[in-house]
C-alpha positions as CSV (number, residue, x, y, z in Angstrom):
1,X,45.9,156.3,175.9
2,X,45.7,159.6,177.9
3,X,42.7,161.8,177.7
4,X,42.9,165.6,177.4
5,X,41.3,168.4,179.5
6,X,39.0,171.1,178.2
7,X,40.5,173.6,180.6
8,X,42.1,176.4,178.7
9,X,45.3,176.4,180.8
10,X,46.2,172.9,179.5
11,X,46.9,173.7,175.8
12,X,50.4,172.2,175.8
13,X,49.3,169.0,177.4
14,X,46.3,168.7,175.1
15,X,48.6,169.2,172.1
16,X,50.7,166.3,173.3
17,X,47.6,164.2,173.8
18,X,46.6,164.9,170.2
19,X,50.1,164.2,168.8
20,X,50.3,160.9,170.8
21,X,46.8,159.8,169.5
22,X,47.8,160.5,165.9
23,X,51.0,158.6,166.3
24,X,49.2,155.6,167.8
25,X,46.7,155.5,164.8
26,X,48.4,153.2,162.3
27,X,46.1,154.3,159.5
28,X,45.6,157.9,160.5
29,X,42.8,159.4,162.4
30,X,40.1,162.0,161.8
31,X,39.3,165.1,164.0
32,X,36.0,163.5,165.1
33,X,37.8,160.3,166.1
34,X,40.3,162.3,168.0
35,X,37.6,164.1,169.9
36,X,36.0,160.7,170.8
37,X,39.2,159.1,172.0
38,X,40.7,162.1,173.9
39,X,37.6,163.5,175.5
40,X,38.3,166.9,174.0
41,X,35.7,169.1,172.3
42,X,35.6,169.1,168.6
43,X,36.5,172.8,168.6
44,X,39.5,172.2,170.8
45,X,40.7,169.3,168.5
46,X,40.2,171.5,165.4
47,X,42.1,174.4,166.9
48,X,45.1,172.1,167.9
49,X,45.0,170.3,164.6
50,X,45.2,173.7,162.7
51,X,48.2,174.8,164.9
52,X,50.0,171.5,164.3
53,X,49.3,171.7,160.5
54,X,50.7,175.3,160.5
55,X,53.8,173.9,162.4
56,X,54.1,171.1,159.8
57,X,54.0,168.5,162.6
58,X,51.0,166.8,161.0
59,X,49.5,166.6,157.6
60,X,46.0,166.0,156.1
61,X,46.8,162.8,154.2
62,X,43.6,161.8,152.4
63,X,39.8,161.8,152.6
64,X,38.0,158.5,153.3
65,X,34.3,157.6,153.6
66,X,32.8,154.7,155.7
67,X,29.2,155.2,154.8
68,X,26.6,158.0,154.7
69,X,27.7,161.4,155.9
70,X,30.5,163.8,155.4
71,X,33.8,162.1,154.4
72,X,36.5,162.2,157.0
73,X,39.9,163.9,156.5
74,X,42.7,161.7,157.9
75,X,45.5,163.3,159.9
76,X,48.9,161.8,160.1
77,X,52.3,162.8,161.4
78,X,54.5,164.8,159.0
79,X,57.7,162.9,158.4
80,X,60.2,165.5,157.1
81,X,59.9,168.3,159.7
82,X,61.8,167.1,162.8
83,X,64.2,164.2,163.5
84,X,65.7,162.2,166.3
85,X,69.1,160.5,166.4
86,X,69.7,157.2,168.1
87,X,72.9,155.5,169.3
88,X,73.2,151.9,170.4
89,X,76.4,151.0,172.2
90,X,77.4,147.4,172.1
91,X,80.9,146.2,173.1
92,X,81.5,145.1,169.5
93,X,79.9,147.9,167.5
94,X,78.2,151.3,167.8
95,X,75.1,151.8,165.7
96,X,73.6,155.1,164.7
97,X,70.2,156.0,163.1
98,X,68.3,159.1,162.2
99,X,64.4,158.8,162.4
100,X,61.8,161.3,161.2
101,X,58.6,161.9,163.2
102,X,56.9,158.9,161.6
103,X,59.7,156.6,162.7
104,X,61.2,156.1,159.2
105,X,64.9,155.5,159.2
106,X,66.4,158.2,157.0
107,X,70.1,157.6,157.7
108,X,72.2,155.0,159.5
109,X,75.8,154.3,160.3
110,X,78.0,151.8,162.1
111,X,81.4,152.2,163.8
112,X,83.5,149.3,165.2
113,X,84.2,149.6,168.9
114,X,87.9,150.5,169.3
115,X,90.1,147.9,171.0
116,X,90.5,150.3,173.9
117,X,87.0,151.8,174.4
118,X,88.0,154.7,176.7
119,X,84.8,156.6,177.4
120,X,86.1,160.0,176.4
121,X,87.3,158.5,173.1
122,X,83.9,156.9,172.5
123,X,82.1,160.2,173.2
124,X,84.2,162.0,170.6
125,X,83.6,159.1,168.1
126,X,79.8,159.4,168.7
127,X,79.7,163.1,168.3
128,X,81.6,163.0,165.0
129,X,79.4,160.2,163.7
130,X,76.2,162.1,164.5
131,X,77.6,165.2,162.7
132,X,78.5,163.2,159.6
133,X,75.1,161.4,159.5
134,X,73.2,164.7,159.7
135,X,75.4,166.3,157.0
136,X,75.2,163.3,154.7
137,X,71.4,163.3,155.0
138,X,71.2,167.0,154.2
139,X,69.3,167.8,157.3
140,X,69.7,171.1,159.2
141,X,71.0,170.6,162.7
142,X,68.2,172.8,164.0
143,X,65.7,170.1,163.0
144,X,67.2,167.5,165.3
145,X,65.1,167.1,168.5
146,X,67.9,165.3,170.4
147,X,69.9,162.2,170.7
148,X,68.9,159.0,172.5
149,X,71.5,156.5,173.8
150,X,70.8,152.8,174.3
151,X,73.6,151.5,176.6
152,X,74.4,148.2,178.3
153,X,73.3,148.3,181.9
154,X,73.3,148.9,184.7
155,X,72.6,152.7,184.3
156,X,71.7,155.5,186.7
157,X,69.1,157.0,184.4
158,X,68.2,159.9,186.7
159,X,71.8,161.2,186.5
160,X,72.6,160.0,183.1
161,X,75.4,157.7,184.2
162,X,76.5,154.3,182.9
163,X,77.5,152.5,186.1
164,X,79.6,149.6,185.1
165,X,78.6,147.2,182.2
166,X,80.6,144.0,182.8
167,X,81.5,143.8,179.1
168,X,82.7,147.4,178.6
169,X,86.2,147.7,180.1
170,X,86.8,150.9,181.9
171,X,83.2,152.1,182.0
172,X,82.9,152.1,185.8
173,X,81.0,155.3,186.4
174,X,80.7,157.3,183.1
175,X,78.5,160.5,183.0
176,X,77.6,159.7,179.4
177,X,74.6,162.0,179.1
178,X,76.4,165.1,180.2
179,X,79.6,164.2,178.3
180,X,77.7,163.8,175.0
181,X,75.8,167.0,175.6
182,X,79.0,168.9,176.0
183,X,80.3,167.4,172.8
184,X,77.1,168.0,170.8
185,X,75.1,170.7,172.7
186,X,71.9,168.7,171.9
187,X,69.4,167.2,174.3
188,X,70.4,163.7,175.4
189,X,68.3,160.8,176.7
190,X,69.9,157.7,178.1
191,X,68.3,154.2,178.7
192,X,69.1,150.6,178.8
193,X,69.7,148.9,175.4
194,X,67.1,146.1,176.0
195,X,64.5,148.7,177.2
196,X,65.2,150.9,174.2
197,X,64.7,147.9,171.9
198,X,61.3,147.2,173.5
199,X,60.3,150.8,172.9
200,X,61.3,150.5,169.2
201,X,59.2,147.3,168.9
202,X,56.2,148.9,170.6
203,X,56.1,151.8,168.2
204,X,57.6,150.6,164.9
205,X,57.7,146.8,165.1
206,X,54.7,146.4,162.7
207,X,52.1,145.1,165.1
208,X,48.9,147.0,165.3
209,X,48.3,146.0,169.0
210,X,51.6,144.8,170.6
211,X,49.8,144.1,173.9
212,X,52.1,142.4,176.5
213,X,55.5,141.2,175.3
214,X,59.1,140.6,176.3
215,X,61.9,141.7,174.0
216,X,64.8,139.3,174.4
217,X,67.9,141.2,173.4
218,X,70.9,139.1,172.2
219,X,74.1,141.1,171.7
220,X,77.5,140.7,173.3
221,X,75.4,140.1,176.4
222,X,71.8,139.2,177.0
223,X,68.9,141.3,178.3
224,X,65.2,141.8,178.2
225,X,62.8,144.7,177.7
226,X,59.2,144.4,178.9
227,X,55.9,145.9,177.7
228,X,52.7,145.2,179.6
229,X,49.4,146.4,178.2
230,X,51.2,148.5,175.6
231,X,53.2,150.3,178.3
232,X,57.0,150.0,178.7
233,X,58.0,148.7,182.2
234,X,61.4,149.8,183.4
235,X,61.7,148.9,187.1
236,X,62.2,151.2,190.1
237,X,65.5,152.5,188.8
238,X,65.2,151.8,185.1
239,X,67.3,148.6,185.2
240,X,64.7,146.0,184.5
241,X,65.6,143.1,182.3
242,X,68.9,141.7,183.7
243,X,68.0,138.1,182.7
244,X,71.5,136.8,182.3
245,X,71.5,135.4,185.8
246,X,68.3,133.3,185.3
247,X,69.1,129.6,185.9
248,X,69.9,127.6,182.8
249,X,69.0,124.3,184.6
250,X,72.4,122.7,184.4
251,X,76.1,123.4,185.0
252,X,77.9,125.5,182.5
253,X,80.7,128.2,182.4
254,X,81.5,130.1,185.5
255,X,79.6,133.4,185.5
256,X,81.0,136.7,186.9
257,X,78.6,136.3,189.8
258,X,80.3,133.1,190.8
259,X,77.6,130.6,189.7
260,X,77.9,128.0,187.0
261,X,74.2,127.9,185.9
262,X,73.5,131.4,184.5
263,X,71.9,131.5,181.1
264,X,73.8,134.6,180.1
265,X,77.2,133.0,180.5
266,X,75.9,129.7,178.9
267,X,74.6,131.4,175.8
268,X,77.2,134.2,175.3
269,X,78.9,134.4,171.9
270,X,82.3,134.2,173.6
271,X,81.5,130.9,175.4
272,X,80.0,129.4,172.2
273,X,83.1,130.4,170.2
274,X,85.2,128.8,172.9
275,X,83.3,125.6,172.5
276,X,83.8,125.7,168.8
277,X,87.5,126.2,169.3
278,X,87.6,123.2,171.6
279,X,85.8,121.1,168.9
280,X,88.3,122.2,166.3
281,X,85.7,124.1,164.2
282,X,87.3,127.6,164.6
283,X,90.8,128.8,165.0
284,X,90.6,131.7,167.6
285,X,91.6,132.8,171.0
286,X,88.2,133.7,172.6
287,X,89.7,134.4,176.0
288,X,91.7,137.4,174.7
289,X,89.8,138.3,171.5
290,X,88.0,141.6,171.0
291,X,84.2,141.4,171.0
292,X,84.3,142.3,167.3
293,X,86.4,139.2,166.5
294,X,84.1,137.1,168.7
295,X,81.2,138.4,166.6
296,X,82.9,137.2,163.3
297,X,83.7,133.8,164.8
298,X,80.2,133.4,166.3
299,X,78.6,134.0,162.9
300,X,81.0,131.4,161.4
301,X,79.9,128.9,164.0
302,X,76.2,129.5,163.2
303,X,76.8,129.1,159.5
304,X,78.4,125.7,160.2
305,X,75.4,124.8,162.2
306,X,73.1,125.8,159.4
307,X,75.2,123.6,157.1
308,X,74.4,120.7,159.5
309,X,78.0,120.3,160.8
310,X,77.2,117.9,163.8
311,X,79.6,119.6,166.3
312,X,78.4,123.1,165.4
313,X,74.8,122.0,165.5
314,X,75.2,120.5,169.0
315,X,76.8,123.7,170.3
316,X,74.2,126.0,168.9
317,X,71.2,123.8,169.7
318,X,72.4,123.5,173.3
319,X,72.6,127.3,173.6
320,X,69.1,127.6,172.1
321,X,67.7,125.0,174.5
322,X,69.2,126.9,177.5
323,X,67.9,130.2,176.3
324,X,64.5,128.6,175.8
325,X,64.3,127.7,179.4
326,X,64.8,131.3,180.5
327,X,62.1,132.4,177.9
328,X,59.7,129.8,179.2
329,X,60.1,131.1,182.8
330,X,59.6,134.7,181.7
331,X,56.5,133.9,179.6
332,X,54.9,132.0,182.4
333,X,55.7,134.5,185.1
334,X,54.3,137.5,183.1
335,X,51.5,135.8,181.1
336,X,52.8,137.3,177.9
337,X,51.1,137.5,174.5
338,X,54.4,137.5,172.6
339,X,58.2,137.1,172.9
340,X,60.2,139.0,170.4
341,X,63.9,138.4,169.8
342,X,66.4,140.8,168.3
343,X,69.8,142.4,168.7
344,X,73.0,142.1,166.7
345,X,73.6,138.5,167.6
346,X,70.0,137.3,167.0
347,X,69.8,136.6,163.2
348,X,72.6,134.0,163.1
349,X,70.9,131.8,165.7
350,X,67.3,132.7,165.0
351,X,66.2,129.5,163.2
352,X,67.7,127.3,165.8
353,X,66.0,129.1,168.7
354,X,62.6,129.3,167.1
355,X,62.7,125.7,165.9
356,X,63.4,124.4,169.4
357,X,61.5,126.8,171.5
358,X,58.1,126.8,169.7
359,X,57.0,123.2,170.4
360,X,58.4,123.2,173.9
361,X,56.7,126.5,174.9
362,X,53.4,125.1,173.7
363,X,53.8,122.2,176.2
364,X,55.1,124.2,179.1
365,X,53.2,127.5,178.9
366,X,50.8,127.3,181.8
367,X,48.0,129.3,180.2
368,X,48.2,127.6,176.8
369,X,44.6,126.4,177.0
370,X,43.6,130.1,177.1
371,X,46.1,131.7,174.7
372,X,49.3,130.9,173.0
373,X,52.6,132.8,173.1
374,X,53.6,134.1,169.8
375,X,57.4,133.9,169.0
376,X,59.0,136.0,166.4
377,X,62.2,137.9,165.5
378,X,62.1,141.7,165.3
379,X,61.4,143.2,161.9
380,X,63.7,146.1,162.8
381,X,66.9,144.0,162.3
382,X,70.3,144.8,163.9
383,X,69.3,148.5,164.2
384,X,66.6,147.9,166.8
385,X,68.6,149.3,169.7
386,X,69.5,152.5,167.9
387,X,65.9,152.9,166.6
388,X,64.7,152.4,170.2
389,X,67.1,155.1,171.4
390,X,65.8,157.6,168.8
391,X,62.3,156.5,169.8
392,X,63.0,157.7,173.3
393,X,63.5,161.2,171.9
394,X,60.3,161.0,169.9
395,X,58.4,159.8,173.0
396,X,59.7,162.8,174.9
397,X,58.4,165.1,172.2
398,X,55.1,163.5,171.3
399,X,53.8,161.9,174.5
400,X,51.8,163.8,177.0
401,X,53.5,164.7,180.3
402,X,51.2,164.2,183.3
403,X,52.9,167.2,184.9
404,X,51.0,169.3,182.5
405,X,47.9,168.6,184.5
406,X,49.2,170.6,187.5
407,X,47.6,174.0,187.4
408,X,49.3,177.0,188.9
409,X,47.0,179.0,191.2
């Protein structure tokens, strides 16, 4: 948590420090506690709190007492003043959410990815969907802080460009940030889908102290987001988490990289559906099917596995085992407290992965005598990527910027 400065020139930075501290306090926080945690004087905290109350960015929620002395007045973020929109782009579906300052989802929407996902067509679709979501929620456009986009990687975050996701045909070099800005005239932030999901889990996943965890994202492709000591790690160019090329430990389908042992290829919904077709479980053409059709067939396969069909069970358990090997390597390499799974393709396979991976990880995690690794699915459901995208906007608004510490002479 950043600490403030009692220099008068740093009012904007100190306000961000206070907002950030209030957001991090799951049960609210008093003015005295804010002064203790931020290093600011009680008077500075009181002045900033009054200003934030006047702006309706925070509220005095309740009065509590923990013993002798004056009861404390708890400050919390005010939910209904400002909002952030989030968009998650998956090759099968585009998900939209609207969050208030407290992280509550006040509106959501989904649009199927068109068969020909031309970037300019998708930008128009996203702009219309955001306009409709705002209108349906009855929220003034002026209350929207901006739009966050969670996109498959790789991305050029600095320039707002989606560079060439292997599963999005025609998206070679797409200036998505500027294109959506031109269509909406709203501030736009762009990040990787798996990183955005980790941001969502950090702030709104329900854990009081997330600590160090990896978020394993399962969608049309596979990826990972990383949080170490409650801070999101993004890599030197914001493309951390491309775990699809980790070794599965055995031969499998040929990956785009030319290898036949990549976990991403071996656990992809398209490959699993192909195995189900070969076993006579599903009637489909996975080599030419749209990702949306693969999504439907994949869920059918997992339902057959849940019903103990032996062929379906073998296919799904084999994928869970290979995914587990990658998770073991990640947990050991980073000494994680938790591994959290999520994304649009997670829930159908969740029970199979957790059942197989839990006992194995207990045996193979190197530091198991010191601490265990907690495994869980995200509480945020299929919207985790879009919630993370909106969280990026809230982060930009509520988190202190170290540049504020630079004083002009």
